[in-house]
N, C-alpha and C positions, 0 to 999 in steps of 0.2 A: 766092461759091462757084459755079463753073460745071460742077462735076463731079457725078457720081452715086455714092452710097455712101461719101462721105467723112465723116470725123469731125473735129470741133474739140472738144478736151477739155482741161480744167484750164488754160485760158489766161486772160490778162488783156488785154482789148480795150478800150482807153480813150482818150479825148481825141482822137477823129477828127473832122475837120470835116464828114465825111459819116456814113454809117451804119457801125456796128460790124461787122455781118455782113449781106450781101445774098445770099439764096438765089436763084440764077438772074438773068437780066437783067431790068431793070425794064420793058422793052418786051415781054417775053414771048417773045422770039425763042429764047432758050435757057433753058428751065425746069430746075430742079434737083430731083432725086428721090432719096429714100432716104438723106439726109444726117443726121448726128447732131450736135447742139450740146449738150454735156453738161458741167456742172460749171465753167462759165466765169464770170468777172466781166466784164460788158458795161456799161460805165459812162462817163458824161460825153461821149457822142457826139451827133451831130445826131439820129440815130435808133438804137435798139438793134439789132433784127433786122428785116429786111424780107423778106417772102415775096412773090416775084414771080409774075406770072400763070403758071398752068400748073404751078407747083411742087407736088409731091405726096409723100406718105409721108415727110416730114421729121419728125424728133423734136427738140424743143427742151425740155430737161428739166434740173432742178436747177441753174439758173443764177441768179446775182445780176444782175438787169437793173435798173440804178438810174441816176437822174439824167440820162437821155437827154432832149434837148430836145423832140423831136417825139413820141416814144412808145417804149414798151418793145418790143412786137412789132407791126409794122404790115403790113397787106396793101396792096399797091400797087393803083392803079386797074386794073380789068380789064373786059372786055366779054364775050368768049365763052370765056375760059379762067381761071375762078377757081381759086385754090389750093384743093385738096381733100385730105382724109385726112391732114392734118398734125396732129401731137400736140404740144400745148403743156401741160406739166404740171410741178408741183412746183417752179416758179420763184419767186423772191422779187423782187417789184417794189416800187419806191419812186419 
């Protein structure tokens, strides 16, 4: 997701060789702000959701985040631009 203020709702994001959802670019060049990921099944991917450097005010809520190989919600490596003010709540992890 390279946009700001977008929503991903009630979707099934499964069986990707990479991440299910990436918010911003992993190098931090394009952070993502104010996006909502709500009510999805994010399953059997390499990683579930990745928060990229500088990504802020994103909401990840009420998702089933299961069976992803690397992790459910992962923060990418960062130096001077940590992701801040992101809300991760009411998700089901396995």
